[in-house]
Each structure stands twice: as C-alpha cells, then as structure tokens.
C-alpha positions in Angstrom: 15.8 7.4 -19.7 12.7 8.7 -21.0 10.7 6.4 -23.7 10.3 8.7 -27.2 6.1 9.2 -27.5 4.7 6.7 -29.9 3.1 8.0 -33.0 -0.3 7.7 -31.5 0.6 9.6 -28.6 1.7 12.7 -30.7 -0.7 16.1 -30.1 -2.8 16.4 -32.8 -6.0 18.2 -33.3 -9.7 17.6 -33.9 -11.3 19.0 -37.1 -14.9 18.6 -36.3 -17.0 22.0 -36.6 -13.8 23.4 -38.4 -14.8 25.2 -42.1 -13.0 24.3 -45.5 -12.9 25.5 -49.0 -11.7 23.1 -51.5 -11.2 23.8 -54.9 -11.6 21.6 -57.4 -13.6 19.7 -54.9 -16.2 18.0 -57.0 -13.9 14.5 -58.7 -10.2 12.9 -58.2 -8.8 14.3 -55.2 -11.2 17.2 -54.8 -13.5 15.0 -54.2 -12.1 12.6 -52.0 -11.1 15.4 -49.5 -14.2 16.8 -49.4 -15.9 13.2 -48.2 -12.7 12.6 -45.7 -13.0 16.6 -44.6 -16.9 15.8 -44.0 -16.5 12.4 -42.5 -14.5 14.6 -39.8 -17.2 17.0 -39.1 -15.8 19.6 -41.6 -18.1 21.6 -43.2 -17.1 22.0 -46.8 -17.3 25.0 -49.3 -17.1 22.6 -52.7 -15.7 24.8 -55.1 -15.7 23.4 -59.1 -15.9 24.9 -62.5 -18.3 22.2 -63.1 -21.6 23.5 -60.9 -23.9 20.2 -61.1 -20.9 18.0 -60.1 -20.3 20.4 -57.0 -24.1 20.5 -56.0 -24.5 16.8 -56.7 -21.3 15.7 -54.3 -23.0 17.7 -52.0 -26.4 16.2 -51.8 -24.7 13.2 -52.0 -22.7 14.5 -48.4 -25.5 16.0 -46.5 -26.8 14.3 -43.4 -23.1 12.5 -43.3 -21.4 14.6 -41.2 -20.6 18.4 -41.6 -22.7 21.2 -43.9 -21.7 21.7 -47.4 -22.3 24.4 -49.6 -21.9 23.8 -53.1 -20.3 26.6 -55.5 -18.9 27.2 -58.8 -16.3 29.9 -59.7 -13.5 30.1 -62.3 -10.5 30.1 -60.2 -8.4 31.7 -62.7 -10.6 35.4 -62.3 -9.4 37.0 -59.0 -12.4 38.6 -58.3 -13.7 35.0 -58.4 -11.7 34.1 -56.2 -12.4 36.7 -53.5 -15.9 36.1 -54.3 -15.7 32.3 -53.1 -14.1 33.7 -49.8 -16.7 35.8 -49.0 -19.5 34.0 -50.2 -17.7 30.5 -47.4 -17.6 33.7 -45.1 -21.3 34.6 -45.0 -22.8 31.0 -45.3 -20.4 29.4 -41.8 -19.2 32.5 -40.6 -15.8 31.0 -40.7 -12.6 29.9 -42.2 -9.5 27.5 -40.7 -8.7 25.5 -44.1 -8.1 26.6 -47.6 -7.0 23.7 -49.8 -5.7 24.8 -53.4 -6.5 22.1 -55.2 -7.7 22.9 -58.3 -5.7 21.8 -61.1 -5.3 22.1 -65.2 -2.5 21.1 -67.8 -2.1 21.3 -71.4 -0.2 18.4 -72.4 1.5 20.4 -76.0 5.3 20.9 -76.9 6.4 24.2 -76.5 6.0 25.4 -80.5 2.5 24.1 -79.9 1.2 26.1 -76.9 -1.0 29.0 -78.2 -0.4 32.0 -75.7 -4.3 31.2 -74.2 -2.9 27.8 -73.2 0.2 29.3 -71.4 -2.1 31.6 -69.8 -4.9 29.2 -68.5 -2.5 26.9 -66.9 -0.4 29.3 -65.1 -4.0 31.6 -64.2 -5.7 28.5 -62.7 -2.4 26.5 -61.3 -0.8 29.4 -59.9 -2.3 32.6 -60.1 -5.8 31.5 -58.6 -4.1 29.9 -55.5 -2.2 33.1 -54.8 -5.7 35.1 -54.8 -7.6 32.5 -52.9 -4.8 32.1 -50.3 -4.6 36.3 -50.0 -8.3 36.3 -49.7 -8.5 33.5 -46.9 -5.6 34.6 -45.0 -7.2 38.0 -44.3 -10.1 36.2 -42.6 -7.2 33.8 -41.0 -5.3 36.4 -39.7 -8.6 38.1 -38.1 -9.6 34.8 -36.4 -6.1 34.2 -35.1 -5.1 30.4 -37.2 -5.9 28.7 -40.3 -4.7 26.7 -42.6 -3.5 26.6 -46.0 -3.0 23.2 -48.3 -1.3 23.7 -51.8 -1.8 20.6 -53.5 1.6 20.4 -56.0 3.1 17.4 -58.0 5.8 15.9 -58.6 6.3 18.1 -61.5 7.1 20.3 -59.1 10.4 18.5 -59.0 11.2 16.5 -62.1 10.3 17.1 -65.5 9.7 15.8 -68.5 8.5 16.6 -72.6 5.5 18.8 -73.5 4.7 19.9 -70.0 6.2 23.3 -69.4 3.5 25.5 -68.5 2.3 22.5 -66.6 5.9 22.3 -64.5 6.2 26.2 -64.2 3.0 26.3 -62.7 3.4 23.6 -60.1 7.4 24.4 -59.2 5.7 28.1 -58.9 2.7 26.9 -56.4 5.4 24.9 -54.2 7.7 27.5 -54.1 4.7 29.9 -53.3 3.5 27.8 -50.8 6.9 28.0 -48.8 6.6 31.3 -49.2 3.8 31.7 -47.6 4.7 29.5 -45.0 7.7 32.2 -44.0 5.2 35.3 -43.9 2.1 33.7 -42.4 3.7 31.5 -39.7 3.2 34.7 -37.4 -0.2 35.3 -37.7 -0.7 31.4 -36.3 -1.3 30.2 -40.6 0.7 27.0 -41.4 1.0 26.0 -44.7 1.5 22.9 -46.3 2.8 22.7 -49.9 1.5 19.2 -50.8 3.6 17.1 -53.7 1.2 14.2 -54.7 2.1 11.7 -57.2 0.2 10.0 -59.3 -3.4 8.8 -58.8 -6.4 7.6 -60.3 -8.5 10.8 -61.4 -10.1 11.9 -64.3 -7.2 14.1 -64.5 -4.9 11.6 -66.3 -7.1 8.2 -66.8 -9.4 10.8 -69.0 -5.9 12.1 -71.2 -3.8 9.2 -70.9 -6.2 6.3 -71.6 -3.3 3.5 -71.9 -1.6 4.8 -69.1 -0.9 1.9 -66.5 -3.8 2.0 -63.1 -1.5 0.2 -61.2 1.4 2.5 -60.9 -0.9 5.0 -59.9 -2.1 5.5 -56.0 -6.0 5.9 -55.0 -7.2 10.0 -54.0 -8.2 8.6 -51.1 -4.9 7.3 -49.5 -3.6 10.5 -50.6 -6.9 12.5 -48.9 -6.3 10.6 -45.7 -2.7 12.0 -45.7 -3.6 15.8 -46.3 -6.4 15.1 -43.5 -3.7 13.8 -40.9 -1.6 17.1 -41.7 -4.2 19.2 -40.7 -4.4 17.4 -37.1 -1.1 17.9 -36.4 -0.1 20.7 -33.8 3.4 20.9 -35.9 3.7 22.5 -38.7 4.7 20.7 -41.3 5.8 22.8 -44.6 5.8 20.0 -47.1 5.0 16.9 -47.3 5.6 14.3 -50.7 2.9 11.7 -51.1 3.5 8.7 -53.7 2.1 5.3 -55.4 5.0 2.6 -54.5 5.5 2.5 -58.3 5.9 6.1 -59.1 7.3 6.3 -62.3 8.4 9.8 -62.4 10.3 9.9 -59.2 13.1 8.3 -58.4 
C-alpha cells in the first residue's frame, strides 16, 4: 500500500513576485499580513484609512522583500475601492491577491445605534469588500488566476449583545465569500473566508482595556495561517483560526 504524503510534501506555490492589496493594512492583523507577505517576496499595496500609518509601515518594510505601495482611501466608498485597485494595477501591472481585512464596529445596543453607525459598519465590513472584489476579480479573470481572502470573525458564527451591525456584516461577509467562491472558481480565482478569533490588536485592546489578553492570539500567528492558505494548490473555501482559550467559541 502506498504511503500517504506528509504535510511537508503536499503541493504548494511560491508567493515571490506576486502582488497583494491588503485593506486595513497599517495595524493589527493587516500589518502582520503585510509584513509576512513582504518577507515572502510579495509586492504589497498597503491600504489604510490612516495615511501616515500606511506610509510609515511601507517605509519600514522598504528593502526587506517585495516592493510596497502605501495608499489611503475610505473602503466604504465604491469609487474609492475601484480607484485603489486601479492604482495597484498602475504601479505593479498585476494583482494576484486581495485581502479584505479592514473592519470597524460600534458596540451599542439596537436602541442606541444610529442610522449613520449602522451604515458605517455595513459599508466598511461588507459593501467595501464586495466592491474591491468586484473590481479586482475582473483583472484576475484577465490574468487567468487570483486569490481573494475575506477576513471574517467568530462573530459570523455566534452572537453576543450590543453588536448587531458587526454580526450582520461579518455573517454577510462570510456568506458573500462562499458566493464569490461559487462564482469565481470557474475563472481559476480562489476565494477563502477566514474566521478569526480574538487577537491582541488595537481593534479589541483600544475598545476593551480590561480584556484578558491571555485569551487572545498573536495576530502574527493568524497572518502565518493566511499565508499558508495562499501557498496551497487546493482551494480552501473557509478556515477558522482561534486562540487556545477563545471565549466566543465552544
């Protein structure tokens, strides 16, 4: 009987020389992803609403691996998403990987949540990734390949109080990710929904200063897992990355 291949011998693909656009790329998981991609030789467009942070990260990565392109835009605006994709294409001539990582939240009850609050969360966490994927996938179709990563959350699987907009957006993003997978697979474009548990990032630490950090994972570990997905020859439609003591998961 033929022995099964070891994990180390499974097919994988090099990332060197590819181009990635990462939203929310200047801090937290986004920064960890940009650093890992850069180290792997990927040319990275670092997109963040905070322009100075994007420029600072790009400068710190200069000369370490792939080239970098800092950019600042509001992901909730469809025309800005299209412009970001075009700017990446103009600079690098291709777009192999899109990582929809940017996200926001309003921790408020339904009675306290304003119309503006609701729309801001939905536009950033769900509408923005759709429009970025819409425009990026057209270039990927022309190239004959590509990979779209949608960073979701355990909030797409379980619910807790005072986070209705966040849950709606993350459940929607995970569903959208599977819909993209079904539609784009025929064009040799992979789509992966990433369900990430709590991380030691400003997204949680700045809003919940009393949180038990021992229950949170290092964003660099999550970034390494995402990079592993990007190197696989197979399609991984969904992956879950949790800290050992994840409190929002069974």
